[in-house]
C-alpha positions as CSV (number, residue, x, y, z in Angstrom):
1,M,-126.4,154.7,117.7
2,T,-125.0,151.0,117.2
3,M,-122.5,149.3,119.5
4,T,-119.8,149.2,116.7
5,E,-120.9,153.0,116.4
6,H,-120.5,153.5,119.7
7,Q,-117.1,151.5,120.2
8,T,-115.5,153.7,117.2
9,L,-116.4,156.8,118.6
10,K,-115.3,155.8,122.1
11,G,-112.0,154.6,120.4
12,A,-111.5,157.8,118.9
13,I,-111.9,159.9,122.0
14,A,-109.4,157.2,123.9
15,A,-106.9,157.3,121.1
16,S,-106.7,161.3,121.4
17,L,-106.0,160.9,124.8
18,L,-103.4,158.2,125.2
19,A,-103.1,155.3,122.4
20,A,-102.2,152.6,125.1
21,V,-105.2,153.2,126.8
22,L,-107.7,151.9,123.7
23,A,-106.6,148.2,125.0
24,L,-108.7,148.9,128.1
25,A,-111.6,151.1,126.7
26,G,-114.7,149.1,127.5
27,C,-118.6,150.0,126.1
28,G,-120.6,151.7,128.9
29,S,-124.0,150.6,127.6
30,A,-126.4,152.2,130.4
31,D,-129.2,154.3,129.2
32,H,-130.7,155.7,132.2
33,V,-129.5,156.3,136.1
34,T,-131.8,156.7,138.8
35,A,-130.7,158.2,142.5
36,T,-131.8,156.1,145.0
37,D,-132.1,156.8,149.0
38,S,-130.4,153.8,150.5
39,T,-132.5,154.7,153.7
40,Q,-135.9,154.2,152.2
41,P,-137.4,151.0,151.4
42,P,-138.7,150.3,147.8
43,F,-142.8,150.2,147.0
44,T,-144.2,147.4,148.5
45,A,-146.9,145.3,146.7
46,S,-149.9,146.8,148.3
47,E,-148.7,150.7,147.2
48,T,-149.6,151.7,143.5
49,V,-148.5,154.3,141.6
50,P,-150.2,155.4,138.6
51,E,-148.4,155.1,135.3
52,D,-148.5,158.8,134.6
53,S,-147.4,160.1,138.2
54,T,-143.9,160.0,137.2
55,P,-142.5,162.7,134.9
56,A,-140.2,161.5,132.0
57,Q,-136.7,162.3,132.7
58,T,-135.6,165.5,130.7
59,G,-132.0,165.5,131.6
60,P,-128.9,163.6,133.6
61,E,-130.0,162.7,137.1
62,A,-128.3,165.1,139.9
63,L,-126.6,163.1,142.5
64,E,-124.5,163.9,145.5
65,V,-121.5,162.2,146.9
66,G,-122.3,159.0,148.7
67,Q,-125.8,158.8,146.8
68,P,-126.1,155.3,144.7
69,G,-128.0,155.7,141.5
70,T,-129.6,152.9,139.7
71,V,-128.3,152.0,136.3
72,T,-130.7,150.9,133.9
73,E,-130.1,149.4,130.4
74,E,-133.1,149.2,128.0
75,G,-135.6,149.6,130.8
76,V,-133.6,146.8,133.4
77,D,-132.0,147.9,136.3
78,V,-128.4,146.5,135.9
79,G,-126.7,147.7,138.5
80,T,-125.6,150.8,141.0
81,L,-123.2,153.6,140.4
82,T,-121.9,155.7,143.5
83,I,-119.6,158.6,143.6
84,T,-118.2,157.9,146.9
85,K,-115.5,160.8,147.2
86,V,-114.1,163.6,145.4
87,A,-110.7,165.2,146.3
88,T,-108.7,167.6,145.4
89,S,-104.4,168.2,144.9
90,R,-102.5,170.7,143.6
91,K,-99.6,168.0,143.1
92,A,-99.4,164.3,141.6
93,L,-99.8,161.6,144.2
94,A,-97.5,159.5,142.1
95,E,-94.1,159.2,142.5
96,F,-93.2,160.6,139.1
97,G,-96.0,162.7,138.1
98,D,-96.0,166.2,137.0
99,P,-98.2,168.9,138.6
100,P,-101.5,169.7,137.1
101,E,-101.5,171.6,133.6
102,N,-104.7,173.3,135.0
103,A,-105.0,174.6,138.5
104,R,-105.8,171.0,140.2
105,F,-106.0,167.3,139.9
106,L,-109.7,166.1,140.9
107,F,-109.9,162.5,142.1
108,V,-113.5,161.2,141.8
109,T,-114.1,157.7,143.7
110,V,-116.3,155.4,142.0
111,T,-118.2,152.0,143.0
112,G,-120.2,150.2,140.6
113,T,-122.0,147.0,141.2
114,A,-123.8,144.6,138.8
115,L,-127.0,143.6,140.5
116,P,-128.1,139.8,140.8
117,G,-128.7,138.1,137.4
118,Q,-127.4,141.5,135.5
119,S,-124.3,142.7,134.1
120,F,-123.1,145.9,132.9
121,D,-119.9,147.9,131.6
122,L,-118.0,150.7,133.7
123,N,-115.2,152.9,132.3
124,P,-113.4,155.7,133.1
125,F,-114.1,157.4,129.7
126,D,-117.5,157.1,130.7
127,F,-116.9,160.3,133.1
128,Y,-116.2,164.0,132.0
129,V,-116.0,167.1,133.8
130,R,-118.0,170.3,132.1
131,T,-116.8,173.9,133.0
132,P,-119.1,176.5,133.3
133,D,-118.2,177.8,129.8
134,G,-119.0,174.3,128.5
135,Q,-115.7,173.0,128.2
136,H,-115.3,169.1,128.3
137,L,-112.4,167.8,129.9
138,E,-112.0,163.6,129.7
139,A,-110.8,161.6,132.2
140,A,-106.8,161.8,132.5
141,N,-106.6,164.7,130.5
142,G,-103.7,166.8,130.9
143,N,-101.4,165.6,133.5
144,A,-104.1,163.7,135.3
145,M,-102.9,160.4,133.3
146,F,-99.9,160.1,135.8
147,A,-101.1,161.8,138.6
148,L,-101.6,158.2,140.9
149,D,-99.5,155.3,141.1
150,D,-102.3,153.2,142.0
151,G,-106.1,153.0,142.5
152,T,-107.2,154.1,139.4
153,L,-110.6,152.9,137.9
154,D,-109.8,150.4,135.2
155,A,-112.4,149.3,132.0
156,V,-114.5,146.5,133.4
157,T,-117.5,144.4,132.8
158,L,-119.4,143.8,136.0
159,T,-121.0,139.8,136.1
160,P,-124.2,139.4,138.4
161,G,-123.1,140.4,142.3
162,E,-119.5,141.8,141.3
163,H,-118.3,145.4,142.3
164,V,-115.5,147.7,141.5
165,K,-114.1,150.4,142.8
166,G,-111.6,153.0,141.3
167,I,-110.6,156.5,141.0
168,V,-111.1,158.9,137.7
169,P,-108.4,161.4,137.7
170,F,-108.9,164.8,136.1
171,D,-106.9,167.8,135.6
172,V,-109.1,171.0,136.2
173,P,-109.2,174.6,136.5
174,T,-110.5,175.8,139.9
175,G,-114.0,176.8,140.5
176,R,-118.0,175.3,140.1
177,L,-117.5,172.0,137.9
178,T,-119.9,169.0,136.8
179,V,-118.7,165.6,137.1
180,V,-120.7,164.0,134.2
181,Y,-121.5,160.1,134.0
182,A,-122.1,159.5,130.2
183,P,-121.5,156.0,128.9
184,Q,-122.4,156.1,125.1
185,L,-121.5,159.7,125.4
186,E,-125.3,160.3,126.8
187,A,-125.1,162.4,130.1
188,L,-127.1,160.0,132.6
189,A,-126.0,161.7,135.8
190,E,-124.4,164.5,137.2
191,L,-122.8,165.7,140.5
192,A,-122.0,169.4,141.0
193,V,-118.1,170.2,142.8
194,T,-116.5,173.0,143.6
195,V,-112.9,172.9,143.3
196,K,-110.5,175.7,145.4
C-alpha cells in the first residue's frame, strides 16, 4: 500500500468518527513491533546468533502493560512504544462528557519515543480494540471522544530522541478485549485486557 493510499484510507476511517479529527490524522508507518525486556542487555559483539534461529513473525507481537516494544520500519529500529497504563471508568472524566454508549470507557496510556537519528509517526487512530466476536472499535468511538478533558494522545511525528505520552480513549463493552496497535491498518502489537 502506498503512502497516498494509506492516507486516503486512514482519512476515510477518521472522517467516519469525526470530521474535525482529520486535521490531526498522521500516518503511522511502522512495519514491525518487537517486545523488548528492558532488564536484559542486548546481544554483545561476541555472541553469535544463526540467521535461521529466529522464526519469522506470523502475527502481532503480544505485549504486557509496561513492556516496551521496538518499532521497526523497513528493517530499521525507529522507536519504542509502551502501553504504560490501562484503566476503565463507568463515567466520563470530562466535565461535560456523556456516559459510555457501551458499558465502560477504556483509557489506554501510551508512551512513544523516537530512537536517536530516527523519527516515526504516532497517532491515536493507530490503535483499536477488538472484541471476542471480532468487532473493531476505533479510538474515540461512541462517547469516548469527549470522555477526557486533557491528556489525550494527539497525532505526532516524533523526531530523534523526542517522546510523547497520551491517553487513547475507547467506549467498550465488558469482557475480554484486545487493544491492537495497527499503523497502516496492519496489526503489529496486541495487549489483552479484561474490562469488568
